[in-house]
Residue, then its C-alpha position, 0 to 999 in steps of 0.5 A: m815701493h816707498f821709502y821714508v828715510t827719517r833722521h831722528g828729531k832733535a836730541h839733548p846733547e848729553s844723557p843722564s847716563g852719559l851714553d850717547e844711546d840714551r840721549a833723549l828727544r828735546g821738545r823740538g825733536e817731539r814737535q819734528a816727529a809729530y810733524l812728520g807724522e801728521r804730514l805723512k797721515d794725510s798723504d797718498h802713500t802713508p808708511t805702513i811700518v816704521y823701523s828704527s835703530g835701538l838708540l833712544r832718540a831714534e826710538q822715540t821719533a819712531d814712536i811718535v810717528a807711528k802712533i800718529l799714523g796708526v802703524e806698527r813700530a819695530m827695531e831693526p838693528v842694521l839702523g844702529l850706529g856702526h852699520r853701512a848703508s849698504d847693510v840697510v840697502e840689503v834689508l830693503e831688498l828682503i823687504r821688497r822681495k816680500d812686497e813690491d808695494a811695501r811703504v817702509m819708514l826707516v829712522g836712524h842716524n847720520p852718516q848712514l842714512e845720508s849715504l843711504v839716500s844718495i845710494l838709493v837715488q844716485g848710486p854708490t859713488a854719490p856724494p852724501h845727501r845732507m840730512r838735518t835732524g828731523t828730516c824725512v826723504v820720501m822715495k819711490a823705487r823704480g822697476s820691480s825685483s824681477e830677474r832683470d832688476t839691477g836692485l834698489i841701488g840708483a833705482a829710486r826717485l826723490v819725491e819730496v823732503l819733509r822737515y819741520p819748519d825752522 
């Protein structure tokens, strides 16, 4: 199973409504998302679905990437603010039980994503993996979801970190 853990692109500091969830991408954030889509489009294992939180900046990032890849985009509530990284691990476990070869992109927010990457690669006590806006951490899970499997925690290998050049 491949994971593409992606922090949304650079967003405006304020929104017209004054609400954090309505903050839109800046031009740089749109370029970051397009860069990720183009880089992943030509890779050996492109995502087959892109999940995002319901916050505008994550939805816009996911829309751009999904359009470039020509794949479905869906909303996943646990990627929203206020959810723990362990909530996302549970969703990934469900996806893996259905399809061990799934290639899933998650677009969300810090601090959840920084913790998620660390948990998947190193385990629950690892310090967070720093993720700036527009970063995509590509990982591949080892093992399978057999009865002897211990799950995804600490079972992923970091393959690549992608980010639009500064």
